N, CA, C and O atoms as a GROMACS GRO file, in nm:
protein
  544
    1MET      N    1  17.658 -12.020  -4.021
    1MET     CA    2  17.728 -12.030  -4.147
    1MET      C    3  17.654 -11.954  -4.257
    1MET      O    4  17.716 -11.886  -4.337
    2ALA      N    5  17.521 -11.965  -4.260
    2ALA     CA    6  17.442 -11.894  -4.361
    2ALA      C    7  17.455 -11.744  -4.343
    2ALA      O    8  17.461 -11.669  -4.440
    3ASP      N    9  17.459 -11.698  -4.215
    3ASP     CA   10  17.475 -11.555  -4.189
    3ASP      C   11  17.608 -11.504  -4.244
    3ASP      O   12  17.615 -11.394  -4.299
    4GLU      N   13  17.714 -11.585  -4.228
    4GLU     CA   14  17.845 -11.546  -4.280
    4GLU      C   15  17.839 -11.533  -4.432
    4GLU      O   16  17.896 -11.440  -4.489
    5LYS      N   17  17.770 -11.626  -4.496
    5LYS     CA   18  17.759 -11.623  -4.642
    5LYS      C   19  17.683 -11.498  -4.687
    5LYS      O   20  17.725 -11.433  -4.782
    6ASN      N   21  17.573 -11.464  -4.620
    6ASN     CA   22  17.496 -11.345  -4.654
    6ASN      C   23  17.577 -11.218  -4.632
    6ASN      O   24  17.574 -11.127  -4.715
    7GLN      N   25  17.651 -11.212  -4.520
    7GLN     CA   26  17.733 -11.096  -4.493
    7GLN      C   27  17.840 -11.081  -4.601
    7GLN      O   28  17.870 -10.970  -4.644
    8SER      N   29  17.897 -11.192  -4.643
    8SER     CA   30  17.999 -11.189  -4.748
    8SER      C   31  17.941 -11.136  -4.878
    8SER      O   32  18.004 -11.053  -4.944
    9SER      N   33  17.822 -11.182  -4.915
    9SER     CA   34  17.758 -11.136  -5.038
    9SER      C   35  17.726 -10.988  -5.031
    9SER      O   36  17.747 -10.915  -5.128
   10VAL      N   37  17.676 -10.944  -4.917
   10VAL     CA   38  17.643 -10.803  -4.900
   10VAL      C   39  17.769 -10.719  -4.906
   10VAL      O   40  17.770 -10.614  -4.970
   11SER      N   41  17.875 -10.764  -4.840
   11SER     CA   42  18.000 -10.690  -4.840
   11SER      C   43  18.055 -10.676  -4.980
   11SER      O   44  18.103 -10.569  -5.018
   12THR      N   45  18.048 -10.782  -5.059
   12THR     CA   46  18.097 -10.776  -5.196
   12THR      C   47  18.016 -10.677  -5.277
   12THR      O   48  18.072 -10.596  -5.350
   13ALA      N   49  17.884 -10.682  -5.265
   13ALA     CA   50  17.798 -10.591  -5.340
   13ALA      C   51  17.823 -10.446  -5.299
   13ALA      O   52  17.831 -10.358  -5.384
   14GLU      N   53  17.836 -10.423  -5.169
   14GLU     CA   54  17.863 -10.288  -5.121
   14GLU      C   55  17.999 -10.240  -5.168
   14GLU      O   56  18.015 -10.125  -5.208
   15ALA      N   57  18.099 -10.329  -5.164
   15ALA     CA   58  18.234 -10.293  -5.205
   15ALA      C   59  18.236 -10.257  -5.353
   15ALA      O   60  18.313 -10.170  -5.395
   16LEU      N   61  18.154 -10.324  -5.434
   16LEU     CA   62  18.151 -10.296  -5.576
   16LEU      C   63  18.082 -10.165  -5.610
   16LEU      O   64  18.116 -10.100  -5.708
   17GLY      N   65  17.988 -10.126  -5.530
   17GLY     CA   66  17.909 -10.008  -5.565
   17GLY      C   67  17.788 -10.053  -5.645
   17GLY      O   68  17.790 -10.160  -5.705
   18ALA      N   69  17.685  -9.973  -5.645
   18ALA     CA   70  17.557 -10.012  -5.704
   18ALA      C   71  17.563 -10.037  -5.854
   18ALA      O   72  17.483 -10.115  -5.905
   19ASN      N   73  17.655  -9.973  -5.926
   19ASN     CA   74  17.656  -9.984  -6.071
   19ASN      C   75  17.790 -10.036  -6.125
   19ASN      O   76  17.822 -10.016  -6.242
   20THR      N   77  17.868 -10.103  -6.040
   20THR     CA   78  18.001 -10.149  -6.078
   20THR      C   79  17.998 -10.293  -6.126
   20THR      O   80  17.932 -10.379  -6.068
   21VAL      N   81  18.071 -10.317  -6.234
   21VAL     CA   82  18.094 -10.453  -6.283
   21VAL      C   83  18.239 -10.486  -6.254
   21VAL      O   84  18.329 -10.406  -6.282
   22ARG      N   85  18.262 -10.603  -6.197
   22ARG     CA   86  18.397 -10.655  -6.175
   22ARG      C   87  18.405 -10.786  -6.254
   22ARG      O   88  18.326 -10.877  -6.232
   23ILE      N   89  18.500 -10.793  -6.345
   23ILE     CA   90  18.518 -10.915  -6.423
   23ILE      C   91  18.662 -10.963  -6.408
   23ILE      O   92  18.756 -10.885  -6.422
   24THR      N   93  18.676 -11.092  -6.381
   24THR     CA   94  18.807 -11.154  -6.365
   24THR      C   95  18.828 -11.253  -6.478
   24THR      O   96  18.742 -11.337  -6.505
   25PHE      N   97  18.943 -11.242  -6.544
   25PHE     CA   98  18.981 -11.332  -6.652
   25PHE      C   99  19.080 -11.433  -6.596
   25PHE      O  100  19.189 -11.397  -6.550
   26GLN      N  101  19.042 -11.561  -6.602
   26GLN     CA  102  19.127 -11.671  -6.555
   26GLN      C  103  19.193 -11.736  -6.676
   26GLN      O  104  19.136 -11.726  -6.785
   27PRO      N  105  19.304 -11.800  -6.667
   27PRO     CA  106  19.379 -11.829  -6.546
   27PRO      C  107  19.476 -11.719  -6.505
   27PRO      O  108  19.544 -11.732  -6.404
   28GLU      N  109  19.482 -11.609  -6.583
   28GLU     CA  110  19.576 -11.502  -6.552
   28GLU      C  111  19.539 -11.428  -6.423
   28GLU      O  112  19.622 -11.359  -6.364
   29ASN      N  113  19.414 -11.443  -6.380
   29ASN     CA  114  19.363 -11.378  -6.260
   29ASN      C  115  19.372 -11.226  -6.270
   29ASN      O  116  19.410 -11.158  -6.175
   30ILE      N  117  19.337 -11.174  -6.387
   30ILE     CA  118  19.335 -11.030  -6.410
   30ILE      C  119  19.192 -10.982  -6.390
   30ILE      O  120  19.099 -11.029  -6.455
   31THR      N  121  19.175 -10.887  -6.298
   31THR     CA  122  19.043 -10.833  -6.266
   31THR      C  123  19.035 -10.687  -6.308
   31THR      O  124  19.126 -10.608  -6.282
   32VAL      N  125  18.925 -10.653  -6.372
   32VAL     CA  126  18.900 -10.514  -6.410
   32VAL      C  127  18.762 -10.474  -6.359
   32VAL      O  128  18.673 -10.558  -6.345
   33GLU      N  129  18.746 -10.347  -6.332
   33GLU     CA  130  18.618 -10.293  -6.289
   33GLU      C  131  18.582 -10.174  -6.376
   33GLU      O  132  18.669 -10.101  -6.423
   34TYR      N  133  18.453 -10.155  -6.397
   34TYR     CA  134  18.404 -10.040  -6.472
   34TYR      C  135  18.261 -10.012  -6.430
   34TYR      O  136  18.196 -10.097  -6.369
   35GLU      N  137  18.213  -9.895  -6.464
   35GLU     CA  138  18.075  -9.860  -6.433
   35GLU      C  139  17.985  -9.910  -6.545
   35GLU      O  140  18.004  -9.876  -6.662
   36HIS      N  141  17.888  -9.991  -6.508
   36HIS     CA  142  17.796 -10.050  -6.606
   36HIS      C  143  17.728  -9.941  -6.688
   36HIS      O  144  17.677  -9.843  -6.636
   37GLY      N  145  17.729  -9.963  -6.821
   37GLY     CA  146  17.666  -9.868  -6.912
   37GLY      C  147  17.756  -9.754  -6.956
   37GLY      O  148  17.714  -9.670  -7.036
   38LYS      N  149  17.879  -9.750  -6.907
   38LYS     CA  150  17.968  -9.638  -6.941
   38LYS      C  151  18.100  -9.684  -7.002
   38LYS      O  152  18.198  -9.609  -7.001
   39LEU      N  153  18.105  -9.805  -7.053
   39LEU     CA  154  18.226  -9.858  -7.114
   39LEU      C  155  18.233  -9.813  -7.259
   39LEU      O  156  18.138  -9.836  -7.334
   40PRO      N  157  18.342  -9.750  -7.302
   40PRO     CA  158  18.353  -9.711  -7.443
   40PRO      C  159  18.352  -9.836  -7.531
   40PRO      O  160  18.410  -9.938  -7.493
   41TYR      N  161  18.288  -9.830  -7.646
   41TYR     CA  162  18.279  -9.945  -7.735
   41TYR      C  163  18.403  -9.953  -7.822
   41TYR      O  164  18.444  -9.853  -7.881
   42LYS      N  165  18.463 -10.072  -7.831
   42LYS     CA  166  18.587 -10.092  -7.906
   42LYS      C  167  18.565 -10.154  -8.044
   42LYS      O  168  18.660 -10.202  -8.105
   43ASP      N  169  18.442 -10.156  -8.093
   43ASP     CA  170  18.411 -10.198  -8.231
   43ASP      C  171  18.428 -10.347  -8.260
   43ASP      O  172  18.429 -10.384  -8.378
   44HIS      N  173  18.440 -10.430  -8.162
   44HIS     CA  174  18.447 -10.574  -8.184
   44HIS      C  175  18.352 -10.643  -8.086
   44HIS      O  176  18.359 -10.621  -7.965
   45GLY      N  177  18.265 -10.726  -8.139
   45GLY     CA  178  18.164 -10.789  -8.055
   45GLY      C  179  18.054 -10.689  -8.024
   45GLY      O  180  18.051 -10.578  -8.078
   46ARG      N  181  17.966 -10.729  -7.936
   46ARG     CA  182  17.859 -10.640  -7.894
   46ARG      C  183  17.910 -10.544  -7.787
   46ARG      O  184  18.002 -10.578  -7.713
   47PRO      N  185  17.851 -10.426  -7.778
   47PRO     CA  186  17.892 -10.334  -7.672
   47PRO      C  187  17.873 -10.397  -7.534
   47PRO      O  188  17.771 -10.458  -7.505
   48GLU      N  189  17.974 -10.381  -7.451
   48GLU     CA  190  17.979 -10.433  -7.314
   48GLU      C  191  17.980 -10.586  -7.309
   48GLU      O  192  17.942 -10.647  -7.209
   49SER      N  193  18.024 -10.648  -7.420
   49SER     CA  194  18.044 -10.793  -7.420
   49SER      C  195  18.176 -10.825  -7.352
   49SER      O  196  18.258 -10.735  -7.328
   50ILE      N  197  18.197 -10.950  -7.321
   50ILE     CA  198  18.323 -10.992  -7.259
   50ILE      C  199  18.441 -10.955  -7.349
   50ILE      O  200  18.545 -10.912  -7.299
   51LEU      N  201  18.426 -10.970  -7.480
   51LEU     CA  202  18.531 -10.930  -7.573
   51LEU      C  203  18.554 -10.780  -7.567
   51LEU      O  204  18.669 -10.736  -7.562
   52ASP      N  205  18.449 -10.702  -7.567
   52ASP     CA  206  18.459 -10.556  -7.562
   52ASP      C  207  18.531 -10.513  -7.433
   52ASP      O  208  18.615 -10.423  -7.436
   53ILE      N  209  18.498 -10.576  -7.323
   53ILE     CA  210  18.562 -10.543  -7.195
   53ILE      C  211  18.711 -10.577  -7.201
   53ILE      O  212  18.794 -10.499  -7.156
   54ALA      N  213  18.743 -10.695  -7.256
   54ALA     CA  214  18.884 -10.734  -7.268
   54ALA      C  215  18.961 -10.631  -7.351
   54ALA      O  216  19.069 -10.588  -7.311
   55LEU      N  217  18.907 -10.593  -7.467
   55LEU     CA  218  18.975 -10.497  -7.554
   55LEU      C  219  18.989 -10.360  -7.488
   55LEU      O  220  19.091 -10.293  -7.506
   56ASN      N  221  18.888 -10.319  -7.414
   56ASN     CA  222  18.894 -10.191  -7.343
   56ASN      C  223  19.006 -10.188  -7.238
   56ASN      O  224  19.054 -10.081  -7.201
   57ASN      N  225  19.045 -10.306  -7.193
   57ASN     CA  226  19.146 -10.314  -7.087
   57ASN      C  227  19.276 -10.377  -7.134
   57ASN      O  228  19.356 -10.425  -7.054
   58ASN      N  229  19.296 -10.375  -7.267
   58ASN     CA  230  19.419 -10.426  -7.327
   58ASN      C  231  19.451 -10.570  -7.290
   58ASN      O  232  19.567 -10.606  -7.273
   59LEU      N  233  19.346 -10.652  -7.276
   59LEU     CA  234  19.362 -10.794  -7.249
   59LEU      C  235  19.337 -10.871  -7.379
   59LEU      O  236  19.243 -10.840  -7.452
   60PHE      N  237  19.420 -10.968  -7.407
   60PHE     CA  238  19.407 -11.042  -7.531
   60PHE      C  239  19.298 -11.150  -7.518
   60PHE      O  240  19.306 -11.236  -7.430
   61LEU      N  241  19.200 -11.143  -7.603
   61LEU     CA  242  19.101 -11.249  -7.621
   61LEU      C  243  19.087 -11.262  -7.772
   61LEU      O  244  19.032 -11.174  -7.838
   62ASP      N  245  19.136 -11.372  -7.825
   62ASP     CA  246  19.137 -11.391  -7.969
   62ASP      C  247  18.996 -11.374  -8.025
   62ASP      O  248  18.898 -11.413  -7.961
   63HIS      N  249  18.987 -11.315  -8.143
   63HIS     CA  250  18.857 -11.292  -8.208
   63HIS      C  251  18.881 -11.279  -8.358
   63HIS      O  252  18.877 -11.170  -8.415
   64ALA      N  253  18.906 -11.392  -8.420
   64ALA     CA  254  18.947 -11.397  -8.561
   64ALA      C  255  18.845 -11.333  -8.655
   64ALA      O  256  18.884 -11.278  -8.758
   65CYS      N  257  18.718 -11.339  -8.622
   65CYS     CA  258  18.616 -11.285  -8.713
   65CYS      C  259  18.582 -11.140  -8.683
   65CYS      O  260  18.492 -11.083  -8.744
   66GLY      N  261  18.653 -11.080  -8.590
   66GLY     CA  262  18.626 -10.941  -8.555
   66GLY      C  263  18.509 -10.925  -8.460
   66GLY      O  264  18.457 -10.815  -8.442
   67GLY      N  265  18.468 -11.035  -8.397
   67GLY     CA  266  18.358 -11.028  -8.301
   67GLY      C  267  18.221 -11.030  -8.365
   67GLY      O  268  18.127 -10.970  -8.313
   68ASN      N  269  18.209 -11.099  -8.479
   68ASN     CA  270  18.083 -11.101  -8.554
   68ASN      C  271  18.005 -11.232  -8.540
   68ASN      O  272  17.914 -11.257  -8.619
   69CYS      N  273  18.039 -11.314  -8.443
   69CYS     CA  274  17.971 -11.443  -8.422
   69CYS      C  275  17.986 -11.534  -8.544
   69CYS      O  276  17.893 -11.605  -8.581
   70ALA      N  277  18.105 -11.530  -8.606
   70ALA     CA  278  18.130 -11.611  -8.724
   70ALA      C  279  18.240 -11.714  -8.700
   70ALA      O  280  18.277 -11.788  -8.792
   71CYS      N  281  18.294 -11.721  -8.578
   71CYS     CA  282  18.395 -11.822  -8.543
   71CYS      C  283  18.380 -11.853  -8.394
   71CYS      O  284  18.283 -11.811  -8.331
   72THR      N  285  18.474 -11.925  -8.338
   72THR     CA  286  18.465 -11.960  -8.196
   72THR      C  287  18.592 -11.922  -8.120
   72THR      O  288  18.614 -11.971  -8.009
   73THR      N  289  18.676 -11.837  -8.177
   73THR     CA  290  18.804 -11.808  -8.113
   73THR      C  291  18.791 -11.726  -7.985
   73THR      O  292  18.885 -11.725  -7.905
   74CYS      N  293  18.680 -11.659  -7.961
   74CYS     CA  294  18.662 -11.582  -7.838
   74CYS      C  295  18.583 -11.663  -7.733
   74CYS      O  296  18.529 -11.606  -7.638
   75HIS      N  297  18.578 -11.793  -7.750
   75HIS     CA  298  18.508 -11.885  -7.661
   75HIS      C  299  18.565 -11.874  -7.518
   75HIS      O  300  18.686 -11.881  -7.498
   76VAL      N  301  18.476 -11.856  -7.422
   76VAL     CA  302  18.513 -11.852  -7.280
   76VAL      C  303  18.420 -11.942  -7.201
   76VAL      O  304  18.313 -11.980  -7.248
   77HIS      N  305  18.462 -11.976  -7.080
   77HIS     CA  306  18.377 -12.048  -6.985
   77HIS      C  307  18.340 -11.949  -6.875
   77HIS      O  308  18.428 -11.887  -6.814
   78VAL      N  309  18.212 -11.933  -6.849
   78VAL     CA  310  18.164 -11.841  -6.745
   78VAL      C  311  18.160 -11.919  -6.614
   78VAL      O  312  18.076 -12.007  -6.596
   79LEU      N  313  18.251 -11.886  -6.523
   79LEU     CA  314  18.262 -11.957  -6.396
   79LEU      C  315  18.173 -11.896  -6.288
   79LEU      O  316  18.132 -11.964  -6.194
   80LYS      N  317  18.144 -11.766  -6.302
   80LYS     CA  318  18.062 -11.697  -6.202
   80LYS      C  319  17.992 -11.581  -6.270
   80LYS      O  320  18.051 -11.515  -6.356
   81GLY      N  321  17.868 -11.555  -6.232
   81GLY     CA  322  17.796 -11.439  -6.282
   81GLY      C  323  17.714 -11.462  -6.407
   81GLY      O  324  17.678 -11.366  -6.475
   82LYS      N  325  17.685 -11.586  -6.439
   82LYS     CA  326  17.606 -11.617  -6.559
   82LYS      C  327  17.474 -11.540  -6.560
   82LYS      O  328  17.426 -11.500  -6.667
   83GLU      N  329  17.417 -11.519  -6.444
   83GLU     CA  330  17.288 -11.452  -6.433
   83GLU      C  331  17.297 -11.303  -6.467
   83GLU      O  332  17.194 -11.237  -6.486
   84LEU      N  333  17.417 -11.250  -6.476
   84LEU     CA  334  17.436 -11.109  -6.511
   84LEU      C  335  17.447 -11.088  -6.662
   84LEU      O  336  17.446 -10.974  -6.709
   85LEU      N  337  17.457 -11.197  -6.737
   85LEU     CA  338  17.475 -11.191  -6.882
   85LEU      C  339  17.342 -11.203  -6.956
   85LEU      O  340  17.243 -11.252  -6.902
   86ASN      N  341  17.342 -11.155  -7.081
   86ASN     CA  342  17.226 -11.173  -7.167
   86ASN      C  343  17.204 -11.322  -7.193
   86ASN      O  344  17.295 -11.403  -7.176
   87GLU      N  345  17.084 -11.356  -7.233
   87GLU     CA  346  17.053 -11.494  -7.270
   87GLU      C  347  17.124 -11.528  -7.401
   87GLU      O  348  17.139 -11.444  -7.489
   88ILE      N  349  17.166 -11.652  -7.412
   88ILE     CA  350  17.230 -11.697  -7.535
   88ILE      C  351  17.126 -11.700  -7.647
   88ILE      O  352  17.014 -11.747  -7.628
   89GLU      N  353  17.164 -11.649  -7.764
   89GLU     CA  354  17.074 -11.648  -7.880
   89GLU      C  355  17.108 -11.764  -7.972
   89GLU      O  356  17.215 -11.824  -7.960
   90ASP      N  357  17.017 -11.795  -8.064
   90ASP     CA  358  17.033 -11.910  -8.153
   90ASP      C  359  17.162 -11.907  -8.234
   90ASP      O  360  17.228 -12.010  -8.248
   91ASP      N  361  17.199 -11.791  -8.288
   91ASP     CA  362  17.322 -11.781  -8.368
   91ASP      C  363  17.444 -11.819  -8.284
   91ASP      O  364  17.531 -11.892  -8.332
   92GLU      N  365  17.450 -11.770  -8.161
   92GLU     CA  366  17.562 -11.802  -8.073
   92GLU      C  367  17.563 -11.950  -8.038
   92GLU      O  368  17.668 -12.014  -8.040
   93ALA      N  369  17.446 -12.005  -8.005
   93ALA     CA  370  17.437 -12.147  -7.970
   93ALA      C  371  17.480 -12.235  -8.086
   93ALA      O  372  17.551 -12.334  -8.067
   94ASP      N  373  17.437 -12.199  -8.207
   94ASP     CA  374  17.477 -12.276  -8.325
   94ASP      C  375  17.627 -12.270  -8.346
   94ASP      O  376  17.689 -12.372  -8.379
   95ARG      N  377  17.687 -12.154  -8.328
   95ARG     CA  378  17.831 -12.138  -8.346
   95ARG      C  379  17.906 -12.215  -8.239
   95ARG      O  380  18.008 -12.279  -8.267
   96LEU      N  381  17.858 -12.210  -8.114
   96LEU     CA  382  17.924 -12.280  -8.004
   96LEU      C  383  17.926 -12.431  -8.025
   96LEU      O  384  18.016 -12.499  -7.975
   97ASP      N  385  17.829 -12.484  -8.099
   97ASP     CA  386  17.828 -12.628  -8.127
   97ASP      C  387  17.956 -12.674  -8.196
   97ASP      O  388  17.989 -12.792  -8.193
   98MET      N  389  18.028 -12.580  -8.259
   98MET     CA  390  18.151 -12.612  -8.330
   98MET      C  391  18.276 -12.582  -8.247
   98MET      O  392  18.388 -12.604  -8.294
   99ALA      N  393  18.259 -12.533  -8.125
   99ALA     CA  394  18.373 -12.490  -8.044
   99ALA      C  395  18.446 -12.608  -7.980
   99ALA      O  396  18.385 -12.708  -7.942
  100ALA      N  397  18.577 -12.595  -7.970
  100ALA     CA  398  18.657 -12.692  -7.896
  100ALA      C  399  18.630 -12.674  -7.747
  100ALA      O  400  18.602 -12.562  -7.702
  101ASP      N  401  18.637 -12.780  -7.672
  101ASP     CA  402  18.624 -12.776  -7.525
  101ASP      C  403  18.489 -12.717  -7.481
  101ASP      O  404  18.483 -12.644  -7.382
  102LEU      N  405  18.383 -12.749  -7.554
  102LEU     CA  406  18.249 -12.699  -7.522
  102LEU      C  407  18.203 -12.751  -7.387
  102LEU      O  408  18.215 -12.870  -7.358
  103GLN      N  409  18.150 -12.661  -7.305
  103GLN     CA  410  18.096 -12.696  -7.174
  103GLN      C  411  17.960 -12.628  -7.157
  103GLN      O  412  17.922 -12.542  -7.236
  104LEU      N  413  17.888 -12.668  -7.053
  104LEU     CA  414  17.757 -12.608  -7.027
  104LEU      C  415  17.767 -12.458  -7.000
  104LEU      O  416  17.672 -12.384  -7.023
  105ASN      N  417  17.881 -12.413  -6.951
  105ASN     CA  418  17.899 -12.271  -6.919
  105ASN      C  419  17.974 -12.195  -7.029
  105ASN      O  420  18.024 -12.086  -7.004
  106SER      N  421  17.981 -12.252  -7.149
  106SER     CA  422  18.050 -12.188  -7.261
  106SER      C  423  17.969 -12.073  -7.318
  106SER      O  424  17.847 -12.080  -7.328
  107ARG      N  425  18.040 -11.967  -7.354
  107ARG     CA  426  17.982 -11.853  -7.424
  107ARG      C  427  18.086 -11.800  -7.522
  107ARG      O  428  18.205 -11.823  -7.505
  108LEU      N  429  18.039 -11.729  -7.622
  108LEU     CA  430  18.130 -11.656  -7.710
  108LEU      C  431  18.149 -11.517  -7.647
  108LEU      O  432  18.052 -11.448  -7.617
  109GLY      N  433  18.274 -11.479  -7.628
  109GLY     CA  434  18.303 -11.350  -7.566
  109GLY      C  435  18.244 -11.233  -7.640
  109GLY      O  436  18.210 -11.131  -7.580
  110CYS      N  437  18.229 -11.246  -7.773
  110CYS     CA  438  18.176 -11.136  -7.853
  110CYS      C  439  18.025 -11.120  -7.839
  110CYS      O  440  17.970 -11.014  -7.869
  111GLN      N  441  17.958 -11.224  -7.792
  111GLN     CA  442  17.811 -11.223  -7.783
  111GLN      C  443  17.760 -11.215  -7.639
  111GLN      O  444  17.646 -11.176  -7.616
  112ALA      N  445  17.843 -11.253  -7.543
  112ALA     CA  446  17.805 -11.254  -7.402
  112ALA      C  447  17.815 -11.113  -7.345
  112ALA      O  448  17.924 -11.066  -7.314
  113VAL      N  449  17.701 -11.047  -7.331
  113VAL     CA  450  17.694 -10.908  -7.286
  113VAL      C  451  17.658 -10.903  -7.138
  113VAL      O  452  17.564 -10.970  -7.094
  114ILE      N  453  17.733 -10.825  -7.063
  114ILE     CA  454  17.701 -10.805  -6.922
  114ILE      C  455  17.589 -10.702  -6.914
  114ILE      O  456  17.607 -10.586  -6.950
  115GLU      N  457  17.473 -10.748  -6.867
  115GLU     CA  458  17.354 -10.662  -6.864
  115GLU      C  459  17.326 -10.602  -6.727
  115GLU      O  460  17.248 -10.508  -6.715
  116LYS      N  461  17.390 -10.657  -6.621
  116LYS     CA  462  17.365 -10.610  -6.485
  116LYS      C  463  17.497 -10.595  -6.412
  116LYS      O  464  17.590 -10.671  -6.438
  117PRO      N  465  17.506 -10.500  -6.321
  117PRO     CA  466  17.627 -10.486  -6.241
  117PRO      C  467  17.646 -10.607  -6.150
  117PRO      O  468  17.550 -10.676  -6.116
  118GLY      N  469  17.769 -10.632  -6.112
  118GLY     CA  470  17.802 -10.743  -6.024
  118GLY      C  471  17.937 -10.802  -6.060
  118GLY      O  472  18.018 -10.738  -6.127
  119GLU      N  473  17.958 -10.924  -6.016
  119GLU     CA  474  18.088 -10.990  -6.036
  119GLU      C  475  18.077 -11.107  -6.132
  119GLU      O  476  17.992 -11.194  -6.118
  120VAL      N  477  18.166 -11.107  -6.230
  120VAL     CA  478  18.172 -11.212  -6.332
  120VAL      C  479  18.314 -11.268  -6.334
  120VAL      O  480  18.411 -11.193  -6.323
  121VAL      N  481  18.324 -11.399  -6.347
  121VAL     CA  482  18.455 -11.464  -6.363
  121VAL      C  483  18.447 -11.553  -6.485
  121VAL      O  484  18.357 -11.636  -6.497
  122VAL      N  485  18.542 -11.534  -6.578
  122VAL     CA  486  18.548 -11.616  -6.698
  122VAL      C  487  18.686 -11.680  -6.709
  122VAL      O  488  18.785 -11.629  -6.659
  123SER      N  489  18.687 -11.794  -6.775
  123SER     CA  490  18.812 -11.864  -6.800
  123SER      C  491  18.830 -11.880  -6.950
  123SER      O  492  18.737 -11.919  -7.021
  124ILE      N  493  18.949 -11.848  -6.996
  124ILE     CA  494  18.981 -11.870  -7.137
  124ILE      C  495  19.028 -12.014  -7.150
  124ILE      O  496  19.124 -12.053  -7.082
  125PRO      N  497  18.964 -12.096  -7.235
  125PRO     CA  498  19.000 -12.238  -7.246
  125PRO      C  499  19.148 -12.258  -7.280
  125PRO      O  500  19.211 -12.172  -7.342
  126ALA      N  501  19.199 -12.372  -7.239
  126ALA     CA  502  19.341 -12.404  -7.256
  126ALA      C  503  19.387 -12.395  -7.400
  126ALA      O  504  19.497 -12.346  -7.427
  127TRP      N  505  19.304 -12.440  -7.496
  127TRP     CA  506  19.348 -12.436  -7.636
  127TRP      C  507  19.373 -12.294  -7.681
  127TRP      O  508  19.462 -12.270  -7.763
  128ASN      N  509  19.296 -12.198  -7.631
  128ASN     CA  510  19.314 -12.058  -7.667
  128ASN      C  511  19.434 -11.999  -7.594
  128ASN      O  512  19.508 -11.919  -7.652
  129ARG      N  513  19.455 -12.037  -7.469
  129ARG     CA  514  19.572 -11.989  -7.394
  129ARG      C  515  19.699 -12.040  -7.459
  129ARG      O  516  19.797 -11.965  -7.467
  130ASN      N  517  19.700 -12.164  -7.505
  130ASN     CA  518  19.819 -12.218  -7.570
  130ASN      C  519  19.850 -12.140  -7.696
  130ASN      O  520  19.967 -12.111  -7.724
  131TYR      N  521  19.749 -12.106  -7.772
  131TYR     CA  522  19.765 -12.027  -7.893
  131TYR      C  523  19.830 -11.893  -7.861
  131TYR      O  524  19.921 -11.850  -7.931
  132VAL      N  525  19.784 -11.829  -7.755
  132VAL     CA  526  19.838 -11.701  -7.714
  132VAL      C  527  19.982 -11.714  -7.669
  132VAL      O  528  20.066 -11.632  -7.706
  133SER      N  529  20.013 -11.818  -7.590
  133SER     CA  530  20.147 -11.832  -7.536
  133SER      C  531  20.249 -11.863  -7.645
  133SER      O  532  20.369 -11.840  -7.625
  134GLU      N  533  20.206 -11.915  -7.758
  134GLU     CA  534  20.297 -11.943  -7.868
  134GLU      C  535  20.328 -11.818  -7.948
  134GLU      O  536  20.410 -11.821  -8.040
  135GLY      N  537  20.262 -11.708  -7.915
  135GLY     CA  538  20.293 -11.580  -7.978
  135GLY      C  539  20.230 -11.560  -8.115
  135GLY      O  540  20.281 -11.480  -8.194
  136HIS      N  541  20.124 -11.629  -8.144
  136HIS     CA  542  20.058 -11.614  -8.276
  136HIS      C  543  19.956 -11.505  -8.271
  136HIS      O  544  19.890 -11.478  -8.372
   0.00000   0.00000   0.00000
């Protein structure tokens, strides 16, 4: 069983390529891939942040403050790949304390930067999905 797990991990890494990032946005199950370090910056959030990746791929992730770590509307839950992200900084942690549906795996999409290639899965919390589905 352990051998199967190792083969699966190796296959995924090989399939991605040495410098490829694959990020999946749940619950829509939309997956995008790009070459780490070569994503054009979309001027909201930090470069190569979850918000920046979403905007680069025309995916909606609310960001009322423009990605400046001044609100919590880009709040996501990191389901996989936390180790590929930058460490949470004090400003982000303080802001997250005010977020709805706060969990141990919560991050602000504008501040969570993918620093290493690999696979990341994030979920947009239900309160944010409801906001989007109402067309606001």
